[in-house]
C-alpha positions as a printed NumPy array, in Angstrom:
array([[-22.622,  75.9  ,  27.826],
       [-20.508,  73.302,  29.476],
       [-17.249,  75.374,  28.973],
       [-19.022,  78.407,  30.744],
       [-19.913,  76.245,  33.718],
       [-16.373,  74.874,  33.901],
       [-15.021,  78.387,  33.707],
       [-17.29 ,  79.364,  36.51 ],
       [-16.072,  76.485,  38.538],
       [-12.429,  77.666,  38.163],
       [-13.377,  81.223,  39.133],
       [-15.027,  79.889,  42.294],
       [-12.068,  77.893,  42.964],
       [ -9.754,  80.762,  42.571],
       [-12.042,  82.76 ,  44.994],
       [-12.016,  80.002,  47.544],
       [ -8.076,  79.633,  47.339],
       [ -7.848,  83.404,  47.891],
       [ -9.883,  82.945,  51.068],
       [ -7.362,  80.524,  52.4  ],
       [ -5.459,  83.508,  53.525],
       [ -7.903,  83.663,  56.422],
       [ -6.665,  80.074,  57.363],
       [ -2.995,  81.22 ,  57.047],
       [ -3.587,  84.26 ,  59.184],
       [ -5.078,  82.109,  62.048],
       [ -2.205,  79.801,  61.771],
       [  0.181,  82.673,  61.894],
       [ -1.33 ,  84.163,  65.174],
       [ -0.378,  80.861,  67.08 ],
       [  3.249,  81.407,  66.269],
       [  5.477,  82.547,  69.157],
       [  6.638,  86.258,  68.867],
       [ 10.323,  85.248,  68.077],
       [  9.212,  82.773,  65.317],
       [  7.69 ,  84.573,  62.347],
       [  6.125,  82.52 ,  59.538],
       [  9.264,  82.39 ,  57.458],
       [ 11.212,  81.03 ,  60.146],
       [  8.695,  78.418,  60.932],
       [  8.78 ,  77.431,  57.254],
       [ 12.547,  77.013,  57.326],
       [ 12.191,  74.836,  60.434],
       [  9.58 ,  72.754,  58.83 ],
       [ 11.698,  72.183,  55.601],
       [ 14.705,  71.236,  57.658],
       [ 12.54 ,  68.983,  59.721],
       [ 11.157,  67.28 ,  56.615],
       [ 14.278,  67.162,  54.378],
       [ 17.1  ,  66.936,  56.903],
       [ 20.31 ,  69.147,  56.504],
       [ 20.06 ,  71.467,  53.615],
       [ 22.421,  73.607,  51.697],
       [ 21.345,  77.195,  51.627],
       [ 20.788,  77.186,  47.962],
       [ 18.448,  74.173,  48.157],
       [ 16.594,  75.857,  50.92 ],
       [ 16.219,  79.004,  48.883],
       [ 14.798,  76.856,  45.963],
       [ 12.326,  75.086,  48.322],
       [ 11.264,  78.417,  49.746],
       [ 10.989,  79.967,  46.23 ],
       [ 12.773,  83.051,  47.515],
       [ 15.995,  84.902,  46.897],
       [ 19.164,  83.679,  48.663],
       [ 19.241,  87.019,  50.642],
       [ 15.846,  86.364,  52.145],
       [ 17.071,  82.751,  53.084],
       [ 20.128,  84.108,  54.613],
       [ 18.028,  86.379,  56.839],
       [ 15.813,  83.516,  57.873],
       [ 18.864,  81.329,  58.683],
       [ 20.512,  84.2  ,  60.676],
       [ 17.322,  84.582,  62.675],
       [ 17.182,  80.917,  63.45 ],
       [ 20.905,  80.736,  64.201],
       [ 20.715,  83.585,  66.679],
       [ 17.937,  81.709,  68.651],
       [ 20.097,  78.518,  68.63 ],
       [ 17.492,  76.612,  66.421],
       [ 19.823,  75.912,  63.615],
       [ 23.62 ,  75.235,  63.059],
       [ 25.185,  76.742,  59.88 ],
       [ 28.249,  74.867,  58.91 ],
       [ 30.553,  74.935,  55.775],
       [ 29.722,  72.47 ,  53.222],
       [ 32.497,  69.992,  52.985],
       [ 32.058,  69.767,  49.115],
       [ 32.064,  73.61 ,  48.768],
       [ 33.467,  75.637,  51.635],
       [ 31.75 ,  78.905,  50.198],
       [ 28.398,  77.245,  50.866],
       [ 26.689,  76.541,  54.07 ],
       [ 24.563,  73.678,  55.214],
       [ 21.688,  74.28 ,  57.728],
       [ 20.98 ,  71.606,  60.386],
       [ 18.346,  71.666,  63.123],
       [ 19.643,  71.76 ,  66.644],
       [ 17.98 ,  69.93 ,  69.438],
       [ 16.423,  73.309,  70.454],
       [ 15.337,  73.725,  66.76 ],
       [ 13.699,  70.259,  66.855],
       [ 11.873,  71.074,  70.115],
       [ 10.645,  74.471,  68.616],
       [  9.473,  72.495,  65.356],
       [  7.664,  69.994,  67.529],
       [  6.001,  72.83 ,  69.427],
       [  4.845,  74.51 ,  66.208],
       [  3.59 ,  71.281,  64.897],
       [  1.581,  70.753,  68.013],
       [  0.143,  74.334,  68.022],
       [ -0.865,  73.897,  64.265],
       [ -2.373,  70.427,  64.925],
       [ -4.275,  71.703,  67.952],
       [ -5.757,  74.603,  65.982],
       [ -6.71 ,  72.449,  63.046],
       [ -8.347,  69.877,  65.345],
       [-10.264,  72.716,  67.046],
       [-11.457,  74.322,  63.75 ],
       [-12.15 ,  71.022,  61.892],
       [-13.678,  69.276,  64.829],
       [-17.078,  68.861,  62.918],
       [-15.252,  67.248,  59.955],
       [-14.82 ,  63.367,  59.726],
       [-11.394,  61.779,  59.349],
       [-12.477,  60.838,  55.899],
       [-13.153,  64.437,  54.894],
       [ -9.74 ,  65.66 ,  56.423],
       [ -8.013,  62.829,  54.42 ],
       [ -9.872,  63.854,  51.226],
       [ -8.769,  67.464,  51.664],
       [ -5.246,  66.451,  52.25 ],
       [ -5.186,  64.331,  49.066],
       [ -6.916,  67.09 ,  47.021],
       [ -4.5  ,  69.834,  48.231],
       [ -1.591,  67.667,  47.58 ],
       [ -2.775,  66.99 ,  44.122],
       [ -3.358,  70.73 ,  43.61 ],
       [  0.165,  71.618,  44.673],
       [  1.605,  68.942,  42.445],
       [ -0.424,  70.381,  39.415],
       [  1.337,  73.65 ,  40.142],
       [  4.691,  72.073,  40.167],
       [  5.509,  72.309,  43.85 ],
       [  9.232,  71.803,  44.079],
       [  9.317,  70.749,  47.759],
       [ 10.8  ,  67.248,  47.17 ],
       [ 13.366,  65.2  ,  49.004],
       [ 15.674,  65.436,  46.021],
       [ 17.255,  68.419,  47.753],
       [ 18.907,  66.647,  50.504],
       [ 22.71 ,  67.134,  50.453],
       [ 25.045,  64.182,  50.696],
       [ 26.043,  63.064,  54.078],
       [ 24.221,  62.078,  57.318],
       [ 20.763,  63.532,  57.705],
       [ 19.655,  65.099,  60.851],
       [ 17.049,  63.33 ,  62.957],
       [ 14.067,  63.22 ,  60.74 ],
       [ 10.733,  64.621,  62.025],
       [  7.564,  62.862,  60.735],
       [  6.217,  64.623,  57.588],
       [  2.745,  64.916,  59.081],
       [  4.175,  66.596,  62.117],
       [  6.129,  69.293,  60.277],
       [  3.389,  71.158,  58.67 ],
       [  3.481,  74.781,  59.808],
       [  1.66 ,  77.853,  58.739],
       [  4.399,  78.934,  56.614],
       [  4.287,  75.837,  54.417],
       [  0.773,  76.808,  53.318],
       [  2.266,  79.451,  51.082]])
């Protein structure tokens, strides 16, 4: 019977994780019209990891290089990222946040934090911390590849605190 109870727990956990889509949709609604969730995710990763090669960014996003290229082009058109040749491989590009991109990232982070503060106003600091720890552990259990080991050699861009870089797109 214990095995069945545990199975039911996992089924309920799967249902609850599916419902996280509602949280992601609310977070997506606060994004500016010119910054879709994919672009917000790229900004967040650049803010967290510093300058990234397109291939490393593609791996972190877990998407095809063509998708990464579209995101990079969108961000470059807005002046939020610089795309420069990789000194080690001129065929590759390195993405770097511009000052405008850093400002946009800070704005997105503020919007996300404000929404979370509003929606979780009846949660204690301890409860929020426990949720963060458990979600971090859950992501690690599923082999989340978003680590700092993807930073290219060379000087990093101005880092943004990890806690301030969480955006709706990172919930994916």
